[in-house]
N, CA, C and O of each residue as an XYZ file, in Angstrom:
548
protein
N       0.845     -1.168      0.000
C       0.000      0.000      0.000
C       0.896      1.239      0.000
O       1.974      1.243      0.595
N       0.437      2.267     -0.667
C       1.195      3.516     -0.737
C       0.294      4.667     -0.303
O      -0.902      4.675     -0.597
N       0.875      5.635      0.397
C       0.115      6.792      0.840
C       0.338      7.945     -0.129
O       1.475      8.341     -0.386
N      -0.760      8.483     -0.669
C      -0.742      9.686     -1.505
C      -1.580     10.742     -0.800
O      -2.701     10.465     -0.375
N      -1.045     11.945     -0.675
C      -1.786     13.053     -0.090
C      -2.017     14.090     -1.175
O      -1.063     14.524     -1.821
N      -3.256     14.496     -1.389
C      -3.566     15.522     -2.383
C      -3.779     16.843     -1.671
O      -4.592     16.947     -0.753
N      -3.034     17.856     -2.110
C      -3.131     19.195     -1.530
C      -3.494     20.182     -2.625
O      -2.962     20.117     -3.733
N      -4.388     21.079     -2.315
C      -4.730     22.146     -3.245
C      -3.727     23.279     -3.110
O      -3.367     23.666     -1.998
N      -3.273     23.812     -4.240
C      -2.305     24.908     -4.239
C      -2.785     26.034     -5.147
O      -3.590     25.811     -6.051
N      -2.294     27.226     -4.904
C      -2.702     28.370     -5.712
C      -1.825     28.557     -6.941
O      -2.289     29.072     -7.959
N      -0.560     28.143     -6.859
C       0.380     28.375     -7.959
C       1.311     27.167     -8.075
O       2.205     26.986     -7.249
N       1.096     26.346     -9.100
C       1.911     25.138     -9.274
C       3.389     25.453     -9.456
O       4.241     24.743     -8.922
N       3.703     26.503    -10.199
C       5.104     26.837    -10.437
C       5.810     27.221     -9.137
O       6.940     26.795     -8.899
N       5.164     28.006     -8.311
C       5.746     28.390     -7.024
C       5.938     27.163     -6.131
O       6.953     27.050     -5.444
N       4.979     26.257     -6.137
C       5.099     25.027     -5.351
C       6.229     24.154     -5.884
O       6.968     23.546     -5.109
N       6.361     24.092     -7.197
C       7.433     23.289     -7.793
C       8.802     23.827     -7.393
O       9.698     23.049     -7.068
N       8.973     25.123     -7.411
C      10.241     25.724     -6.999
C      10.521     25.420     -5.536
O      11.639     25.041     -5.187
N       9.525     25.579     -4.681
C       9.709     25.352     -3.254
C      10.111     23.903     -2.961
O      11.107     23.649     -2.285
N       9.322     22.959     -3.479
C       9.564     21.557     -3.137
C      10.793     20.978     -3.840
O      11.469     20.116     -3.279
N      11.089     21.431     -5.047
C      12.241     20.860     -5.759
C      13.544     21.591     -5.460
O      14.565     20.944     -5.229
N      13.534     22.923     -5.457
C      14.774     23.673     -5.283
C      15.139     23.928     -3.829
O      16.319     23.904     -3.480
N      14.168     24.168     -2.990
C      14.473     24.455     -1.582
C      14.524     23.169     -0.760
O      15.507     22.915     -0.063
N      13.464     22.354     -0.842
C      13.467     21.106     -0.068
C      14.243     19.997     -0.764
O      14.576     18.987     -0.144
N      14.533     20.180     -2.048
C      15.279     19.211     -2.859
C      14.612     17.834     -2.896
O      15.274     16.803     -2.779
N      13.303     17.842     -3.060
C      12.550     16.608     -3.244
C      12.352     16.376     -4.738
O      12.399     17.316     -5.532
N      12.132     15.127     -5.112
C      11.868     14.800     -6.512
C      10.454     15.260     -6.855
O       9.484     14.829     -6.231
N      10.345     16.138     -7.852
C       9.053     16.687     -8.264
C       8.873     16.425     -9.755
O       9.698     16.830    -10.574
N       7.785     15.744    -10.093
C       7.453     15.485    -11.488
C       6.247     16.321    -11.868
O       5.256     16.375    -11.139
N       6.339     16.967    -13.008
C       5.233     17.747    -13.542
C       4.427     16.857    -14.477
O       4.971     16.300    -15.430
N       3.143     16.723    -14.209
C       2.282     15.885    -15.038
C       1.546     16.784    -16.024
O       0.772     17.646    -15.608
N       1.774     16.600    -17.317
C       1.167     17.506    -18.305
C      -0.337     17.315    -18.423
O      -0.879     16.234    -18.195
N      -0.982     18.409    -18.788
C      -2.415     18.363    -19.068
C      -2.587     18.490    -20.574
O      -1.617     18.428    -21.330
N      -3.806     18.665    -20.993
C      -4.088     18.842    -22.414
C      -3.655     20.233    -22.880
O      -3.509     20.475    -24.078
N      -3.454     21.131    -21.940
C      -3.042     22.498    -22.254
C      -1.536     22.598    -22.032
O      -0.880     21.590    -21.770
N      -0.992     23.788    -22.134
C       0.452     23.961    -21.955
C       0.855     23.941    -20.483
O       2.027     23.728    -20.172
N      -0.083     24.158    -19.579
C       0.205     24.181    -18.149
C       0.151     22.771    -17.567
O      -0.634     21.944    -18.030
N       0.988     22.484    -16.544
C       0.905     21.159    -15.912
C      -0.438     20.972    -15.216
O      -0.999     21.916    -14.660
N      -0.942     19.748    -15.253
C      -2.213     19.433    -14.593
C      -2.022     19.325    -13.087
O      -2.881     19.748    -12.313
N      -0.882     18.750    -12.673
C      -0.575     18.625    -11.255
C       0.899     18.299    -11.101
O       1.586     17.974    -12.070
N       1.371     18.393     -9.868
C       2.750     18.035     -9.532
C       2.724     16.806     -8.647
O       1.825     16.635     -7.823
N       3.706     15.964     -8.824
C       3.855     14.776     -8.007
C       5.174     14.908     -7.259
O       6.246     14.877     -7.862
N       5.086     15.057     -5.931
C       6.269     15.218     -5.077
C       6.527     13.887     -4.403
O       5.673     13.367     -3.685
N       7.703     13.340     -4.637
C       8.048     12.036     -4.061
C       8.934     12.225     -2.833
O       9.926     12.954     -2.855
N       8.538     11.547     -1.773
C       9.303     11.582     -0.529
C       9.241     10.176      0.060
O       8.308      9.832      0.787
N      10.252      9.369     -0.267
C      10.222      7.971      0.150
C       9.050      7.275     -0.510
O       8.846      7.400     -1.718
N       8.284      6.546      0.275
C       7.131      5.821     -0.260
C       5.879      6.689     -0.328
O       4.853      6.256     -0.853
N       5.955      7.897      0.191
C       4.805      8.795      0.207
C       4.895      9.770     -0.960
O       5.978     10.226     -1.325
N       3.751     10.078     -1.530
C       3.710     11.058     -2.613
C       2.704     12.151     -2.270
O       1.599     11.879     -1.801
N       3.117     13.396     -2.517
C       2.204     14.525     -2.425
C       1.743     14.835     -3.839
O       2.560     14.975     -4.749
N       0.454     14.938     -4.019
C      -0.111     15.340     -5.298
C      -0.588     16.771     -5.106
O      -1.510     17.028     -4.331
N       0.043     17.703     -5.816
C      -0.304     19.120     -5.702
C      -1.123     19.507     -6.921
O      -0.651     19.424     -8.055
N      -2.364     19.933     -6.672
C      -3.268     20.307     -7.752
C      -3.775     21.721     -7.521
O      -3.940     22.142     -6.377
N      -4.023     22.457     -8.598
C      -4.591     23.801     -8.437
C      -5.942     23.737     -7.722
O      -6.754     22.847     -7.971
N      -6.159     24.693     -6.837
C      -7.421     24.742     -6.087
C      -8.629     24.769     -7.013
O      -9.621     24.085     -6.759
N      -8.556     25.551     -8.081
C      -9.692     25.670     -8.996
C     -10.031     24.321     -9.621
O     -11.206     24.009     -9.814
N      -9.028     23.528     -9.936
C      -9.254     22.211    -10.528
C      -9.924     21.292     -9.510
O     -10.881     20.591     -9.837
N      -9.422     21.295     -8.277
C     -10.030     20.453     -7.239
C     -11.479     20.822     -6.982
O     -12.337     19.950     -6.847
N     -11.746     22.120     -6.915
C     -13.118     22.561     -6.672
C     -14.035     22.198     -7.837
O     -15.192     21.838     -7.622
N     -13.528     22.289     -9.072
C     -14.337     21.942    -10.241
C     -14.606     20.442    -10.303
O     -15.702     20.028    -10.680
N     -13.616     19.620     -9.937
C     -13.769     18.167     -9.990
C     -14.668     17.631     -8.888
O     -15.404     16.667     -9.098
N     -14.612     18.248     -7.721
C     -15.336     17.743     -6.552
C     -16.069     18.894     -5.849
O     -15.726     19.226     -4.714
N     -17.054     19.502     -6.485
C     -17.679     20.697     -5.904
C     -18.372     20.452     -4.568
O     -18.332     21.321     -3.698
N     -18.989     19.323     -4.384
C     -19.692     19.067     -3.124
C     -18.721     18.874     -1.966
O     -18.963     19.344     -0.855
N     -17.633     18.186     -2.234
C     -16.663     17.891     -1.190
C     -15.795     19.101     -0.861
O     -15.525     19.376      0.308
N     -15.365     19.814     -1.881
C     -14.398     20.894     -1.674
C     -14.991     22.276     -1.915
O     -14.271     23.220     -2.241
N     -16.291     22.391     -1.754
C     -16.950     23.671     -1.982
C     -16.336     24.746     -1.089
O     -16.172     24.553      0.116
N     -16.008     25.851     -1.684
C     -15.442     27.009     -0.977
C     -14.077     26.729     -0.361
O     -13.709     27.355      0.633
N     -13.334     25.810     -0.928
C     -12.024     25.457     -0.386
C     -11.096     26.663     -0.309
O     -10.358     26.818      0.665
N     -11.128     27.508     -1.318
C     -10.208     28.641     -1.348
C     -10.602     29.754     -0.382
O      -9.846     30.711     -0.219
N     -11.743     29.657      0.249
C     -12.157     30.692      1.201
C     -11.572     30.474      2.596
O     -11.545     31.393      3.414
N     -11.110     29.269      2.859
C     -10.559     28.954      4.173
C      -9.044     28.871      4.099
O      -8.468     28.710      3.023
N      -8.410     28.982      5.254
C      -6.968     28.799      5.323
C      -6.653     27.350      4.990
O      -7.245     26.433      5.559
N      -5.728     27.148      4.078
C      -5.382     25.785      3.665
C      -4.626     25.060      4.764
O      -3.803     25.655      5.461
N      -4.903     23.797      4.914
C      -4.134     22.950      5.813
C      -4.383     23.155      7.290
O      -3.560     22.741      8.107
N      -5.492     23.781      7.665
C      -5.772     23.982      9.087
C      -5.801     22.616      9.766
O      -6.569     21.739      9.372
N      -4.976     22.441     10.772
C      -4.923     21.190     11.512
C      -4.050     20.128     10.874
O      -3.925     19.024     11.405
N      -3.444     20.450      9.736
C      -2.592     19.499      9.025
C      -1.135     19.868      9.240
O      -0.756     21.034      9.134
N      -0.333     18.876      9.540
C       1.110     19.070      9.722
C       1.826     18.016      8.898
O       1.608     16.819      9.090
N       2.676     18.450      7.985
C       3.470     17.531      7.173
C       4.876     17.508      7.746
O       5.526     18.548      7.856
N       5.339     16.337      8.106
C       6.658     16.219      8.725
C       7.599     15.483      7.785
O       7.288     14.404      7.282
N       8.765     16.097      7.559
C       9.777     15.531      6.671
C      11.053     15.281      7.466
O      11.506     16.157      8.201
N      11.629     14.105      7.325
C      12.931     13.806      7.915
C      13.997     14.231      6.919
O      13.935     13.876      5.742
N      14.969     14.987      7.391
C      16.007     15.542      6.518
C      17.374     15.035      6.965
O      17.666     15.013      8.160
N      18.211     14.629      6.017
C      19.543     14.155      6.390
C      20.484     15.291      6.816
O      21.409     15.060      7.594
N      20.257     16.524      6.313
C      21.142     17.642      6.622
C      20.307     18.905      6.797
O      20.102     19.662      5.849
N      19.833     19.121      8.008
C      18.971     20.266      8.294
C      19.722     21.584      8.173
O      19.119     22.603      7.837
N      21.023     21.585      8.441
C      21.811     22.820      8.331
C      21.854     23.325      6.895
O      21.720     24.524      6.654
N      22.041     22.418      5.941
C      22.062     22.808      4.530
C      20.690     23.323      4.099
O      20.593     24.296      3.351
N      19.640     22.672      4.570
C      18.289     23.108      4.243
C      18.004     24.480      4.849
O      17.397     25.331      4.199
N      18.432     24.695      6.070
C      18.265     25.994      6.715
C      18.987     27.077      5.916
O      18.468     28.182      5.758
N      20.167     26.769      5.419
C      20.923     27.726      4.605
C      20.151     28.088      3.330
O      20.079     29.261      2.964
N      19.570     27.079      2.648
C      18.791     27.354      1.439
C      17.577     28.224      1.753
O      17.241     29.123      0.982
N      16.921     27.963      2.876
C      15.765     28.770      3.278
C      16.179     30.210      3.574
O      15.505     31.151      3.156
N      17.283     30.380      4.293
C      17.756     31.716      4.634
C      18.213     32.489      3.398
O      17.987     33.694      3.295
N      18.855     31.792      2.462
C      19.301     32.434      1.224
C      18.116     33.012      0.462
O      18.228     34.071     -0.154
N      16.990     32.325      0.502
C      15.789     32.796     -0.197
C      14.889     33.637      0.706
O      13.777     33.995      0.319
N      15.367     33.949      1.903
C      14.613     34.758      2.867
C      13.245     34.148      3.171
O      12.243     34.851      3.302
N      13.235     32.805      3.281
C      11.983     32.106      3.573
C      11.691     32.217      5.065
O      12.553     31.889      5.880
N      10.502     32.668      5.442
C      10.192     32.814      6.872
C      10.134     31.471      7.596
O       9.512     30.518      7.127
N      10.786     31.422      8.725
C      10.793     30.230      9.578
C      10.009     30.573     10.837
O      10.275     31.587     11.482
N       9.044     29.729     11.184
C       8.249     29.989     12.381
C       9.117     29.868     13.621
O       9.138     30.765     14.465
N       9.833     28.757     13.729
C      10.821     28.618     14.786
C      11.686     27.400     14.561
O      11.367     26.490     13.795
N      12.809     27.432     15.276
C      13.768     26.335     15.262
C      13.726     25.688     16.632
O      13.617     26.375     17.648
N      13.812     24.374     16.660
C      13.781     23.647     17.925
C      14.968     22.698     17.958
O      15.179     21.912     17.034
N      15.733     22.783     19.027
C      16.842     21.856     19.233
C      16.510     21.056     20.487
O      16.781     21.491     21.607
N      15.929     19.897     20.285
C      15.458     19.047     21.376
C      16.566     18.060     21.745
O      16.648     16.965     21.189
N      17.401     18.459     22.675
C      18.543     17.623     23.061
C      18.105     16.351     23.788
O      18.771     15.320     23.692
N      17.009     16.419     24.501
C      16.526     15.241     25.225
C      16.197     14.097     24.256
O      16.449     12.930     24.558
N      15.640     14.436     23.107
C      15.249     13.424     22.127
C      16.190     13.387     20.923
O      15.877     12.753     19.915
N      17.344     14.062     21.018
C      18.349     14.107     19.954
C      17.702     14.435     18.609
O      17.815     13.676     17.647
N      17.028     15.571     18.563
C      16.274     15.942     17.368
C      16.294     17.456     17.181
O      16.087     18.211     18.131
N      16.545     17.888     15.951
C      16.429     19.298     15.570
C      15.226     19.437     14.656
O      14.925     18.538     13.871
N      14.541     20.564     14.757
C      13.377     20.800     13.914
C      13.358     22.237     13.409
O      13.824     23.156     14.082
N      12.813     22.406     12.218
C      12.458     23.708     11.673
C      10.965     23.671     11.371
O      10.472     22.725     10.757
N      10.262     24.686     11.797
C       8.837     24.790     11.518
C       8.635     25.962     10.570
O       9.134     27.059     10.817
N       7.899     25.728      9.479
C       7.647     26.770      8.498
C       6.409     26.428      7.694
O       5.857     25.334      7.815
N       5.978     27.372      6.874
C       4.851     27.139      5.974
C       5.360     27.055      4.545
O       6.326     27.723      4.178
N       4.699     26.225      3.740
C       5.020     26.173      2.318
C       4.330     27.361      1.640
O       3.679     28.146      2.329
N       4.448     27.522      0.321
C       3.863     28.701     -0.338
C       2.353     28.868     -0.143
O       1.837     29.978     -0.270
N       1.643     27.787      0.162
C       0.201     27.883      0.353
C      -0.222     27.869      1.812
O      -1.415     27.836      2.114
N       0.744     27.894      2.713
C       0.424     27.958      4.129
C       0.319     26.629      4.834
O      -0.044     26.587      6.009
N       0.629     25.531      4.148
C       0.638     24.237      4.825
C       1.802     24.199      5.804
O       2.917     24.589      5.456
N       1.556     23.737      7.019
C       2.584     23.675      8.053
C       3.521     22.500      7.780
O       3.080     21.359      7.645
N       4.812     22.795      7.702
C       5.830     21.774      7.511
C       6.742     21.742      8.729
O       7.165     22.784      9.230
N       7.035     20.551      9.193
C       8.026     20.351     10.249
C       9.155     19.548      9.620
O       8.971     18.392      9.237
N      10.309     20.164      9.518
C      11.480     19.522      8.933
C      12.375     19.108     10.083
O      12.766     19.944     10.898
N      12.707     17.816     10.159
C      13.467     17.360     11.315
C      14.704     16.591     10.902
O      14.798     16.051      9.800
N      15.638     16.561     11.816
C      16.872     15.791     11.647
C      17.142     15.079     12.962
O      17.295     15.708     14.009
N      17.196     13.770     12.889
C      17.539     12.983     14.072
C      19.040     13.078     14.275
O      19.805     12.901     13.327
N      19.465     13.350     15.484
C      20.884     13.470     15.784
C      21.369     12.209     16.482
O      20.597     11.483     17.107
N      22.649     11.974     16.359
C      23.248     10.818     17.020
C      23.192     11.023     18.529
O      23.500     12.114     19.009
N      22.804      9.997     19.290
C      22.786     10.125     20.752
C      24.192     10.384     21.279
O      25.176      9.838     20.781
N      24.254     11.219     22.283
C      25.526     11.534     22.914
C      25.857     10.452     23.923
O      25.018     10.102     24.753
N      27.050      9.926     23.865
C      27.507      8.911     24.831
C      28.010      9.633     26.065
O      29.072     10.254     26.033
N      27.266      9.559     27.140
C      27.625     10.261     28.372
C      28.670      9.523     29.185
O      29.142     10.049     30.193
N      29.049      8.313     28.773
C      30.036      7.528     29.530
C      31.464      7.979     29.243
O      32.378      7.627     29.989
N      31.673      8.744     28.183
C      33.037      9.146     27.817
C      33.561     10.226     28.715
O      34.693     10.677     28.543
């Protein structure tokens, strides 16, 4: 079984830049019948994010997603990504002046975290597990 999460976005190109260039995830653009991509497929391990324009989602599923663009996107949703090098990712975010909600260095659980929003306001928690400190030395 594979987990796919579909998220509505306002600008596919902006999302593609964020997820591919800043987070350095594999992003595939799926063509539509027009010149614009129909959706983006973001691969992260066995999980895939399907990013579709809000207008397309609302048109395809009007009863389910009625007035989707009137509410804050992702309320109550948190996407957590494990990162092998959080320092490099932090540098890329700072270079692009990307706002960071906060940084957490949880020494008790040997974990660093960055909390931020993607271009559409979805909450992302980027974490890096750190090697446990050997206190016997």
